C-alpha positions as CSV (number, residue, x, y, z in Angstrom):
1,M,0.0,0.0,0.0
2,A,2.8,2.2,0.4
3,L,3.1,2.6,-3.3
4,H,-0.6,3.2,-3.7
5,D,-0.4,5.8,-0.9
6,L,2.6,7.4,-2.5
7,T,0.8,7.6,-5.8
8,E,-2.3,9.0,-4.2
9,R,-0.1,11.5,-2.4
10,I,1.6,12.6,-5.6
11,K,-1.7,12.9,-7.4
12,K,-3.1,14.9,-4.5
13,D,-0.1,17.2,-4.5
14,A,-0.3,17.5,-8.3
15,R,-4.0,18.4,-8.0
16,E,-3.3,20.9,-5.3
17,T,-0.4,22.4,-7.3
18,A,-2.6,22.4,-10.5
19,N,-5.4,24.1,-8.5
20,R,-3.0,26.6,-7.1
21,I,-1.5,27.3,-10.6
22,K,-5.0,27.4,-12.1
23,S,-6.3,29.7,-9.3
24,G,-3.2,32.0,-9.7
25,A,-3.7,32.0,-13.5
26,V,-7.4,32.8,-13.1
27,S,-6.5,35.6,-10.6
28,T,-3.8,36.9,-13.0
29,A,-6.2,36.7,-15.9
30,Q,-8.8,38.6,-13.9
31,E,-6.3,41.2,-12.9
32,I,-5.1,41.6,-16.6
33,E,-8.7,41.7,-17.8
34,S,-9.5,44.3,-15.1
35,K,-6.5,46.4,-16.1
36,A,-7.3,46.0,-19.8
37,E,-10.9,47.1,-19.2
38,A,-9.7,50.1,-17.2
39,E,-7.3,51.0,-20.0
40,R,-10.1,50.5,-22.6
41,L,-12.4,52.8,-20.6
42,S,-9.6,55.4,-20.2
43,I,-8.8,55.3,-23.9
44,Q,-12.5,55.5,-24.7
45,E,-13.0,58.4,-22.4
46,K,-10.0,60.2,-23.8
47,H,-11.2,59.7,-27.4
48,K,-14.7,60.7,-26.3
49,S,-13.3,63.9,-24.8
50,N,-11.1,64.5,-27.9
51,L,-14.2,63.9,-30.2
52,E,-16.3,66.2,-28.1
53,T,-13.5,68.9,-28.3
54,L,-13.2,68.3,-32.0
55,L,-16.9,68.5,-32.5
56,S,-17.2,71.6,-30.4
57,E,-14.4,73.3,-32.3
58,N,-15.9,72.3,-35.7
59,V,-19.3,73.7,-34.6
60,R,-17.6,76.9,-33.5
61,K,-15.8,77.2,-36.9
62,V,-19.0,76.5,-38.8
63,K,-20.9,79.2,-36.9
64,A,-18.0,81.6,-37.4
65,N,-17.9,80.9,-41.1
66,A,-21.7,81.2,-41.4
67,S,-21.6,84.5,-39.5
68,L,-18.8,85.8,-41.8
69,E,-20.8,84.7,-44.9
70,V,-23.9,86.6,-43.7
71,K,-21.7,89.7,-43.0
72,M,-20.2,89.4,-46.5
73,Q,-23.7,89.1,-48.0
74,I,-24.9,92.1,-46.0
75,E,-21.9,94.1,-47.2
76,N,-22.5,93.1,-50.8
77,I,-26.1,94.2,-50.5
78,K,-25.0,97.5,-49.0
79,R,-22.4,98.0,-51.7
80,S,-25.0,97.3,-54.4
81,L,-27.4,99.8,-52.8
82,V,-24.7,102.5,-52.8
83,D,-23.9,101.7,-56.4
84,E,-27.7,101.9,-57.2
85,A,-28.0,105.2,-55.4
86,F,-25.2,106.7,-57.6
87,S,-26.6,105.1,-60.7
88,K,-30.0,106.6,-60.0
89,A,-28.5,110.0,-59.3
90,E,-26.6,109.8,-62.6
91,V,-29.8,109.1,-64.5
92,L,-31.7,111.9,-62.7
93,F,-28.8,114.3,-63.4
94,S,-28.9,113.4,-67.1
95,Q,-32.7,114.1,-67.1
96,L,-32.5,117.5,-65.4
97,P,-34.5,120.3,-67.0
98,D,-32.5,122.4,-69.4
99,K,-32.2,125.4,-67.1
100,E,-30.8,123.3,-64.2
101,Y,-28.5,121.4,-66.6
102,E,-27.2,124.7,-68.0
103,E,-26.4,126.0,-64.4
104,I,-24.4,122.8,-63.7
105,L,-22.5,123.0,-67.0
106,K,-21.6,126.6,-66.1
107,K,-20.1,125.4,-62.9
108,L,-18.1,122.7,-64.7
109,V,-16.6,125.0,-67.3
110,V,-15.2,127.3,-64.7
111,S,-12.3,124.8,-64.3
112,I,-11.4,125.2,-68.0
113,P,-9.2,128.3,-68.9
114,Q,-10.8,131.0,-71.0
115,K,-9.8,131.3,-74.6
116,T,-9.2,127.5,-74.8
117,E,-9.9,126.1,-78.2
118,G,-10.7,122.5,-79.1
119,D,-13.0,119.9,-80.5
120,V,-16.0,119.1,-78.4
121,I,-17.9,115.8,-78.1
122,L,-21.3,116.2,-76.6
123,P,-24.8,114.5,-76.5
124,S,-27.1,115.4,-79.4
125,S,-30.0,116.0,-77.0
126,R,-28.1,118.8,-75.2
127,K,-26.1,120.2,-78.1
128,A,-27.4,123.7,-78.2
129,I,-27.2,124.3,-74.4
130,T,-23.7,122.9,-74.2
131,L,-22.4,124.9,-77.1
132,Q,-23.9,128.1,-75.7
133,V,-22.4,127.5,-72.2
134,L,-18.9,126.9,-73.8
135,K,-19.3,130.1,-75.9
136,D,-20.3,132.1,-72.9
137,A,-17.3,130.8,-71.0
138,G,-14.9,132.0,-73.7
139,I,-14.1,128.5,-75.1
140,S,-13.8,128.2,-78.8
141,V,-15.1,125.1,-80.4
142,S,-13.3,123.9,-83.6
143,S,-15.6,121.0,-84.4
144,V,-18.6,119.3,-82.8
145,I,-18.9,115.5,-82.6
146,E,-22.1,114.1,-81.2
147,G,-21.1,111.3,-78.8
148,D,-22.8,108.5,-77.0
149,M,-23.1,110.0,-73.6
150,K,-25.9,111.0,-71.4
151,A,-24.9,114.5,-70.4
152,G,-21.8,116.7,-70.2
153,F,-19.1,117.0,-72.8
154,I,-15.5,116.2,-73.7
155,L,-13.2,119.1,-74.9
156,T,-10.1,117.9,-76.7
157,S,-7.1,119.2,-78.5
158,P,-3.6,117.7,-79.2
159,D,-2.5,119.3,-75.9
160,F,-5.3,118.5,-73.5
161,E,-8.5,116.7,-72.8
162,Y,-11.2,117.8,-70.4
163,V,-13.7,115.1,-69.7
164,M,-16.8,116.7,-68.2
165,T,-19.3,113.8,-68.9
166,V,-21.9,112.9,-66.4
167,E,-20.4,109.4,-66.2
168,N,-16.9,110.8,-65.3
169,L,-18.4,113.3,-62.9
170,F,-20.3,110.6,-61.0
171,R,-17.4,108.2,-61.0
172,R,-15.3,110.9,-59.3
173,L,-18.2,111.9,-57.0
174,K,-18.6,108.2,-56.0
175,E,-14.9,107.8,-55.3
176,K,-15.0,110.9,-53.1
177,N,-18.4,110.4,-51.4
178,E,-19.4,106.7,-51.3
179,I,-18.5,106.4,-47.6
180,A,-20.6,109.4,-46.7
181,V,-23.5,108.0,-48.8
182,A,-23.2,104.6,-47.1
183,E,-23.3,106.3,-43.7
184,I,-26.4,108.2,-44.7
185,L,-28.1,105.0,-46.1
186,F,-27.0,102.7,-43.3
187,G,-26.3,105.1,-40.4
């Protein structure tokens, strides 16, 4: 029986050792699994936080871009309204009654030296008035060309050119006064 008892004892020790190893392995596996789960949760939380930050930043950028786009559209509308105001004023100017048109022409020719001589380009609809104003201002007209303009005139010679058209006048007025007009329109 001694051999049988010895065999049983070896089996028992082997089972106890196996159970201890198995128990230790299970404990180690549970510990590793617990650490892995904690690491997974940490990584997940970190990525969640990063995603939330990224999403928040993207939402902020989209809102900022949308706000900028709206501001640009408003500025474009304001710009077109200022342009429209000058265009309408130009049309109204070219449709002034003859007497008012004549008074404005007299103010324009003051900047041209007397006894100037040159060719004049003018609108056919205001030919008589324009020629009379030039004559009264002491400006000699060599030849008359009827041009495609709304109002005003162009006086030229080989030495100079005076562009006194309504288009040129309003272009200069716009350059000089568009900020003031915008302030009047949009306060």
